[in-house]
N, C-alpha and C positions, 0 to 999 in steps of 0.2 A: 568503470567500464560501462558505457551505455549499450544496452542490448537492443534498444529501440530508437528509431529515428522519428523525428517529428512527422514526416510523411507517413510512416507506418502507423503512428498513433492516429493520425487523421483517417486513414483507411479503415482502421478498426471501428471508428465511429462513436467513441465514447464522448464525454463532455467536451464541448468545443472550448479551446483556449488558444492564446497566441503562442507563437514559437518562443518568445521570451518567457512566458509563464511556464511553458513546457520545460525549458532549459533550467528553471529554478528547481524542478522536482525530479528530473529524469535520473540523475546520478544517485541520489539518495534512494529513490524507488528501486533502482537496480541493486544497490547494496542490501536493502531490506529483503528483497526477494531472494538474493544470493544466500542470506542467512537461513531462510526457510528451506531452501533447496540444498543446504549443506555445501554451497559453493560448487555445485555440479559443473556449471559452465565456466568456472575458473580453470577446470582441468579437462574439459571436453569442448569440442567445437560446436557451437550452437547452430551455425549455418549448415553444417553437414549432418545434423541430427535428423531423425525422421520428422516428416512434416507435421504429424499430429502433435508431437511433444514440443517441437519448435513453435508452432502456432499457439498452443496453450501457454507456453512460457511467456511469449511476447504479449499475449492478452493479459496475463497475470501482471506483468510489468505495467501495462497500460491501466489496468484496474487500480494498481497501487498509486500511480501518478494521479489518476482521477480522484481517488480517496484523499490524498494529501492536498490536492488542489481544492476540493470541496470543504475540507476541514481547515484549510489555510494553515497547515502545520507540516513541519518536516522533522519534528522530534517529539518524544514523549512529553517533554516539558511543555511544548507549545499546545499539544492536544489536551493536556490535563488542566483545564481551567477550573477554578473553584466553583463549587455548587452554591456557596453562600458568601455574600460580601456585604459590607456596610460602608456608607459614606454619609457624614454629617447626620447621624442618627437615623438614617433610613437603611433598613436591611432588605436585602433581596435574596430569596432562596429559590433556586431553579429546580424544577422537577428533574429527576434522574432519567436520562435517555437509555441507560444500560441496566438498571436494576429497579424493579417495580416496588421494592421495599423502601426506596429513597436513601438507602445506605450509600455511603461514599464508595466510589468505584474508580478505577483507572481505565479509561478506554485505551485500546491498543493503537499504536501507530501503524500496525500491520492491518491491511485491508482483509476483512473476512471474505470479500468477493475474490480477491487474489488467491487466497488459500483454496476456496471452492473450485476455482478455475484449474488449479494445479492438481486437484483430486483426480486420481485415476491415471496420472502420468508416470507414477513411480518416483517423481522428484521429491515427494514428501516422506519417502521411506526412512524409517529411523532404526532399522535393524542393522546387524553387522553384515558387511558385504565384502 
């Protein structure tokens, strides 16, 4: 279920992309944000929710789309490229973007920006309700 239209994405003003590029990422981005919000909008109507929370949720989806677009990845497999690789006796080791010790790490497919945008909305609450 897409919570955000291409027009809404453009109005938010994040990284520019074509509608075809947007279409590649929007459904997966919505699924990933749903997981973080414990599927709140699977059981509640987004459009009738308070403007603050609705706006923040849509911006979080937009941030997730932007992150996946910039990383050119829609899955954890795609985002986890190897740090070291060799071809014909030549070895390349890339510096870690996520860990200053250089240890192997697994970047998340979930956008940190999307999580930050959802902060303070109550949608990240993990207690019993």
